[in-house]
LUMTOR-324255 format. One record per residue (C-alpha): x, y, z; residue number from 0. Coordinates in Angstrom, 2 decimals. Example, Ala and Ser with C-alpha at 12.3 -4.5 7.8 and 13.67 -1.06 7.14 Angstrom:
! residues 2
r xx: 12.30, yy: -4.50, zz: 7.80, pos: 0
r xx: 13.67, yy: -1.06, zz: 7.14, pos: 1
This chain:
! residues 120
r xx: -1.99, yy: -82.38, zz: 10.37, pos: 0
r xx: -3.25, yy: -78.79, zz: 10.67, pos: 1
r xx: -1.28, yy: -76.26, zz: 8.63, pos: 2
r xx: 0.25, yy: -73.37, zz: 10.56, pos: 3
r xx: -1.93, yy: -70.30, zz: 10.78, pos: 4
r xx: -0.93, yy: -67.31, zz: 8.75, pos: 5
r xx: 0.00, yy: -64.22, zz: 10.69, pos: 6
r xx: -2.90, yy: -61.82, zz: 10.75, pos: 7
r xx: -2.64, yy: -58.16, zz: 9.87, pos: 8
r xx: -3.90, yy: -57.18, zz: 13.32, pos: 9
r xx: -1.84, yy: -54.98, zz: 15.56, pos: 10
r xx: -1.11, yy: -55.13, zz: 19.25, pos: 11
r xx: -1.92, yy: -52.48, zz: 21.78, pos: 12
r xx: -0.96, yy: -51.95, zz: 25.38, pos: 13
r xx: -4.02, yy: -50.91, zz: 27.38, pos: 14
r xx: -4.41, yy: -49.35, zz: 30.78, pos: 15
r xx: -6.69, yy: -47.11, zz: 32.75, pos: 16
r xx: -6.22, yy: -44.15, zz: 35.04, pos: 17
r xx: -7.83, yy: -43.73, zz: 38.45, pos: 18
r xx: -7.18, yy: -40.76, zz: 40.67, pos: 19
r xx: -7.57, yy: -41.87, zz: 44.27, pos: 20
r xx: -8.04, yy: -39.64, zz: 47.30, pos: 21
r xx: -7.67, yy: -40.92, zz: 50.85, pos: 22
r xx: -7.76, yy: -44.50, zz: 49.53, pos: 23
r xx: -11.06, yy: -44.01, zz: 47.67, pos: 24
r xx: -11.70, yy: -43.88, zz: 43.93, pos: 25
r xx: -12.16, yy: -40.22, zz: 43.03, pos: 26
r xx: -11.87, yy: -39.76, zz: 39.26, pos: 27
r xx: -11.77, yy: -42.25, zz: 36.44, pos: 28
r xx: -12.76, yy: -42.25, zz: 32.78, pos: 29
r xx: -16.49, yy: -42.83, zz: 33.44, pos: 30
r xx: -16.76, yy: -40.23, zz: 36.18, pos: 31
r xx: -14.99, yy: -37.65, zz: 34.06, pos: 32
r xx: -17.31, yy: -38.44, zz: 31.14, pos: 33
r xx: -20.25, yy: -37.87, zz: 33.49, pos: 34
r xx: -18.84, yy: -34.49, zz: 34.53, pos: 35
r xx: -18.38, yy: -33.57, zz: 30.86, pos: 36
r xx: -21.99, yy: -34.54, zz: 30.11, pos: 37
r xx: -23.25, yy: -32.53, zz: 33.08, pos: 38
r xx: -21.26, yy: -29.53, zz: 31.85, pos: 39
r xx: -22.67, yy: -29.96, zz: 28.36, pos: 40
r xx: -26.31, yy: -30.54, zz: 29.30, pos: 41
r xx: -26.66, yy: -28.61, zz: 32.57, pos: 42
r xx: -28.58, yy: -31.56, zz: 33.98, pos: 43
r xx: -27.66, yy: -34.70, zz: 35.92, pos: 44
r xx: -30.71, yy: -36.54, zz: 34.58, pos: 45
r xx: -29.94, yy: -35.60, zz: 30.97, pos: 46
r xx: -26.27, yy: -36.51, zz: 31.43, pos: 47
r xx: -27.28, yy: -39.87, zz: 32.91, pos: 48
r xx: -29.66, yy: -40.51, zz: 30.02, pos: 49
r xx: -26.91, yy: -39.74, zz: 27.47, pos: 50
r xx: -24.62, yy: -42.20, zz: 29.24, pos: 51
r xx: -27.22, yy: -44.94, zz: 29.60, pos: 52
r xx: -27.22, yy: -44.92, zz: 33.40, pos: 53
r xx: -29.89, yy: -44.27, zz: 35.95, pos: 54
r xx: -30.31, yy: -40.86, zz: 37.54, pos: 55
r xx: -29.78, yy: -42.50, zz: 40.93, pos: 56
r xx: -26.38, yy: -43.90, zz: 39.90, pos: 57
r xx: -25.31, yy: -40.58, zz: 38.36, pos: 58
r xx: -26.35, yy: -38.71, zz: 41.50, pos: 59
r xx: -24.45, yy: -41.19, zz: 43.73, pos: 60
r xx: -21.31, yy: -40.68, zz: 41.61, pos: 61
r xx: -21.66, yy: -36.89, zz: 41.79, pos: 62
r xx: -22.16, yy: -37.05, zz: 45.56, pos: 63
r xx: -19.09, yy: -39.28, zz: 45.94, pos: 64
r xx: -16.93, yy: -36.91, zz: 43.88, pos: 65
r xx: -18.22, yy: -33.83, zz: 45.71, pos: 66
r xx: -17.59, yy: -35.49, zz: 49.08, pos: 67
r xx: -14.01, yy: -36.44, zz: 48.20, pos: 68
r xx: -13.15, yy: -33.12, zz: 46.53, pos: 69
r xx: -11.72, yy: -30.22, zz: 48.52, pos: 70
r xx: -14.47, yy: -28.05, zz: 47.00, pos: 71
r xx: -17.64, yy: -29.14, zz: 45.13, pos: 72
r xx: -17.23, yy: -30.12, zz: 41.48, pos: 73
r xx: -20.95, yy: -29.95, zz: 40.74, pos: 74
r xx: -23.53, yy: -27.51, zz: 42.11, pos: 75
r xx: -27.23, yy: -28.22, zz: 41.81, pos: 76
r xx: -29.92, yy: -25.57, zz: 41.87, pos: 77
r xx: -33.57, yy: -26.48, zz: 42.30, pos: 78
r xx: -36.86, yy: -24.97, zz: 41.24, pos: 79
r xx: -37.38, yy: -21.36, zz: 40.34, pos: 80
r xx: -38.59, yy: -19.89, zz: 37.07, pos: 81
r xx: -35.82, yy: -21.62, zz: 35.11, pos: 82
r xx: -36.61, yy: -24.99, zz: 36.66, pos: 83
r xx: -33.21, yy: -25.44, zz: 38.28, pos: 84
r xx: -30.24, yy: -27.22, zz: 36.86, pos: 85
r xx: -26.74, yy: -28.47, zz: 37.49, pos: 86
r xx: -23.50, yy: -26.62, zz: 36.98, pos: 87
r xx: -19.93, yy: -27.82, zz: 36.85, pos: 88
r xx: -17.78, yy: -25.55, zz: 39.02, pos: 89
r xx: -14.49, yy: -24.04, zz: 37.87, pos: 90
r xx: -12.73, yy: -26.67, zz: 39.99, pos: 91
r xx: -14.79, yy: -29.37, zz: 38.27, pos: 92
r xx: -13.75, yy: -28.09, zz: 34.83, pos: 93
r xx: -10.11, yy: -27.83, zz: 35.94, pos: 94
r xx: -10.11, yy: -31.44, zz: 37.18, pos: 95
r xx: -11.72, yy: -32.68, zz: 33.94, pos: 96
r xx: -9.01, yy: -30.87, zz: 31.97, pos: 97
r xx: -6.25, yy: -32.23, zz: 34.23, pos: 98
r xx: -7.59, yy: -35.79, zz: 34.00, pos: 99
r xx: -7.76, yy: -35.62, zz: 30.19, pos: 100
r xx: -4.19, yy: -34.27, zz: 30.10, pos: 101
r xx: -2.94, yy: -37.09, zz: 32.36, pos: 102
r xx: -4.84, yy: -39.62, zz: 30.26, pos: 103
r xx: -3.26, yy: -38.28, zz: 27.06, pos: 104
r xx: 0.26, yy: -38.44, zz: 28.51, pos: 105
r xx: -0.43, yy: -41.97, zz: 29.77, pos: 106
r xx: -1.53, yy: -43.04, zz: 26.26, pos: 107
r xx: 1.74, yy: -41.68, zz: 24.82, pos: 108
r xx: 3.67, yy: -43.60, zz: 27.50, pos: 109
r xx: 1.83, yy: -46.85, zz: 26.71, pos: 110
r xx: 2.41, yy: -46.42, zz: 22.97, pos: 111
r xx: 6.12, yy: -45.88, zz: 23.68, pos: 112
r xx: 6.26, yy: -49.03, zz: 25.82, pos: 113
r xx: 4.70, yy: -50.99, zz: 22.96, pos: 114
r xx: 7.23, yy: -49.65, zz: 20.45, pos: 115
r xx: 10.23, yy: -50.35, zz: 22.71, pos: 116
r xx: 9.10, yy: -53.92, zz: 23.35, pos: 117
r xx: 8.35, yy: -54.79, zz: 19.71, pos: 118
r xx: 5.30, yy: -57.01, zz: 20.19, pos: 119
């Protein structure tokens, strides 16, 4: 007969994810917000994509999707010139990143509370 297993010292967690949807289409989620943050930090879609381990093509498709769904562009791209162009997060883009992170933080508090109330 197999002896009963000892209880491990591991802890439980309640997990979840946030998606902001617009007109029935995925607009902002954790990965897309991280991409916007990287673009803001690097000033480049290609550099942001490289930091995140994704192709430039995928990053550009995500940016296009977000810009299309947004009321105003979140990312503006400039090409050429003496500075070589670049990518800028708009004020609306920064505001949405901040709002998403705030919602995500409140959601985490809610999930932690659910875990405590249910005593897993």
